N, C-alpha and C positions, 0 to 999 in steps of 0.2 A: 598525428592526433591533433585535433583542433585545440587551441589554447584554452585553458580553463578560465571561465569567468567566475571568479571566486565569490559566489554568493551575493553579487551586487544587487541582483533583482529580488533579494529577500526583503524587499522594502515596499511599503505602501505609500502612495502619494497622499500627503496630508495637506489639505487646503485650509489655511488658517486666515480668517478675515474677521475683524471685529469693527463694529461701528457703535459708538456710544453717543446717544443723544440725550442731552440733559436740558431741561427747561428751568431756568433760574429766574425767580421773580425778584426784581430789584427796583423798588420804588415805583411799581406799576409797569415797568418795562420788562419785557421778556427777552432773555439772552439765550441763544442756542449754542451749545458747545459741542463740537463733533471731533472724534478721533479718526483720522484717515485710515482707510482699510490697509492692512498689511499685505504685501505681495505673497502669493502662494509659495510655499517652500516645501521642497521634497525632504521627507524624513527618511534617513537611511539607517537601517539596523545592521550593524557590522558583525554578522554572524561568523565571519572568517576568524574571529577570536575565540570561537567555540570549537575546539579541535575535534570533538566527537561528531560534529555536523559538517565538517569541512569537506568541500568537494566541488560540486557544480550545480548549475541551474540553467534550464532553458525552457522557453515557452514553445508549445507545439500545437499548431492548428491541425485538426483532424479532418481529412477529406471524407472519412468514413462516417463520422457522426456530425460533421459540420460545426463542431465547437472547439473552443480553446481549452488547453490543459496546461498545468504548471508541473514541470518535472524537476524534482530535487534529487540530488545524487550525493551520497556519502562515499568517499573513497577510502579504501583500507589503509591502515598504517603500513608503511613500507611500499606503497604503490609507486612513488617516484623513484625509489631506490632500486627497483627491479623492473626495468623497462621491457623485458621480454616475457614477463609472467602474465598469464591470463587468469582471471578471478571468477569464482562463483558470483552469482548476482541474485538478489532478492528483490522482487517487485511487490510493493505494498499498495494495494488499493486503499482508498480513503487516506491518501497521503497527507491531507490537511491535518489530521490528528495522529496518524500512526507513524509518520516519518520522524517527527521530533521525539517520539517516545521510543521507537524500536531501533533507530539508527544507533544511539548510544548504548542501548541494551545489547545489541549485537557485539559491540566493542567489549563490553564487560564480560559477555559470555566467552569471547575469545581469550580474555585475560584469565578468567577463573575456571572455565570448563573446557578449554582447548578447542572450542568450536572454530572451524576454519574461518579466517577473515573473509569478507565478501564485500562486494559493491552493493550498497543499499539504494534502491530507487523508489522514491515516493511519488505517486501520481496524484496530484491534487487539483481541486476545482477552484481554489482561491477564496473560499468562504463557505459558511454553513447555511446561508440563506438558500431555501429551496429554489429560488429563481436562478441561482448560480450553481448550486451543488445538486446536480442531476443524477445522483447515484441511484435513485428510484427508477430512472430510465435505463441507465447503463447496466445495472445489475439484475434486471428482470427480463425473462424470456417472453416472447409473444405466445399467447395462448388464450383459451376461452375465458379464463378467470383473471386475465391481466387487464387492469384498468386502461381506458383509452389514454394515449399519450405516453404509456410506459412501453415495455417490450423492446428495449433497445439493445439487448445483449448481443444479437448477431452483429450489429454494426460496431459495438464496442470491442468484440473479439477480433473483428477485422482490423480495427484501429490498433489493438495490441500487436497483432501478428505482422501487419504490413507497415506500421508507422512507428509505434513506440519502441519495439524491440530493435528494429534496424537503426533507429535514430540513436539510441543509447549505445549500441554496439559499434557504431561508427565513431563515436566520441571517446569511448573508453575501452580498455582491454578486458573485455568480457568473454568468458568461456560459454558459448551458447549451449553446450551440453549440460551446464550446471545452473540452469535457471530454476528459481523457486517463485511461486505466486502465493501471496497471502491475502486473505479477505476475512472480514468480520461481519457477522449477521447477514445482511443482504449481500455484502461482498463475499461472504462464505458461500451463499447460494451460487453466485457467479463462478466461484472457484470450482465447485462441483459440476456445474453445468458445462463449463469449458473443458473439464477433464474428460467428458464424454464426447464433446465435439472435436477437440484437437488434443488428444492424449499426448502426443509427442512434443508439444510446444514447451512444456515445463517438465523438468525432471521430478520436481517435488511440488506438491500443492498443500497448503494449510488452510482449512476452513474452520474458523473459530465461531462456535455457536451459530451455525448456518441457519438462515430462515427459509423454511420450505413453503412459504405461504403463497407463492406464485407458481403455476404450471408445475406442480409436484411430479406429474407423470414423466416429465422430461428428464428427471434425475434417475430414472430407471430404464431409459431407452437404450437401445443397442449402441455400444461405443463405436467411435469412428476408427479408421485404419490406424495401425500402430506397428512399427518395426523395432521398437526399443524394448529392452528387458530390465531397465533400471528405474522404472517409473514408480512413484509412491504418492499416496494421498493420506493426509492426517486430518481427522476431525477432532477438535478440542471442544469439550462440553463442560460448562460450569454447572456443578450440581445444584447451585442455588439459582440458576436461571429458571425460566418457566418450564414446567415439567414436559410440556408437549414438544419443546425443542430437543430435550434429551431423548424422548421417545422417537422423534423423527430421525435423529442421528443414529440411534441403535437400529432402527428399522432399515435405514439405508445401508449401514455396515453389514447387517445380517444378510440382506438380500444380495449384496455384491460378494460377500465372502462365499456364498453358495454357488456363484456363477463361474463357469470355466472360461468365459470370454472376457473377464475383467482384465484391463491392460495394466493395472498397477497393484503393487503391494498396498495393504491397508493397515491403518493403525488408529485406534480410538483412545484418546487421552481424556480421562475424566478428572477434572479438578474438583476435589472434594469440597472446598470452600469457594469455588469459583462462581463469579457472577456473569452477567451477560456481556458487559463491555469492559469493566474495570480489571479483569483478569487477563487481558490480552498479552501482557508482558510474560506472565508465567506460561500461558498457552504457547507463545512463541518459543520460549526457552525449551519446553518439553518436546515440542514438535521438531524443532531444528536439531536438537540432540539426537532424536530418533532418526531423522532423515540422514544425518551425517554421522551415524554411530560408528561406522568403520573408520572414518577419518579421525574422529575424536579418540577412538581407542588407539590408533596408531600414534597420534600426537602424545597421548599420555604415556605410552610405552617408551617414548624417546626421552621423557622427562627424567632427570637424575633422581635417584631414590633419596629419600630424606633419612 
């Protein structure tokens, strides 16, 4: 396994230069005082001191999309102590925001709920500026109602399958049969869209408040080939989100529950006080406990009785 680069690139280059020009009037003469510019200095954020985020980072240029991504990895407790073990893995779309939130959340779920430890991978763009953060491109499928310049989901799915997944699995001891994909809003749309295109790619998929606003019909198309019997999809809906999103989620669930060709088990989690974005932690908790219910039950059965 390649040596871990412990979070060193969790840093932004900060160019600091200042120039002070002052005009002082002294007896009719003008004196200009200048402070020389300071050299640019790199500001390093030492995240290796935050154990809940400790792991790996690497940049990845995608041939499929033609763009660069930032890949953050949190390794489980006990990873180094058990060199022969392979671990479940959770891939987080919108890693710029979801990785620093859900990576420690998973650790606490392991402590308190006996959720199996896992490798957490956050796929990030490196910023929220739409010029950099092209989630509206990557998470939307091409179709008659897709705006020009969007519709990049096929290329993004190719990137996941042929570049991101092999890249992380070369670097870390991942069990490829235990992959989970998590997406929020537009990311949730992509989670559902990819579940139809490549069912076998992820054992579990979590779509939190998915947005059905682009190419809705694609989410009801015939599923791709599948030879697995352990696949599952969870939709988490916040009851305080806009009503049409709850209606869309229910309609999708009802349609697929009635179909014999669905390749996955289905579960709909409704968060009674949940909102569109702020409830992602609870959505993750409930969905992961459902996806790993057998493993959680077995771990709890091994615990000493109080």
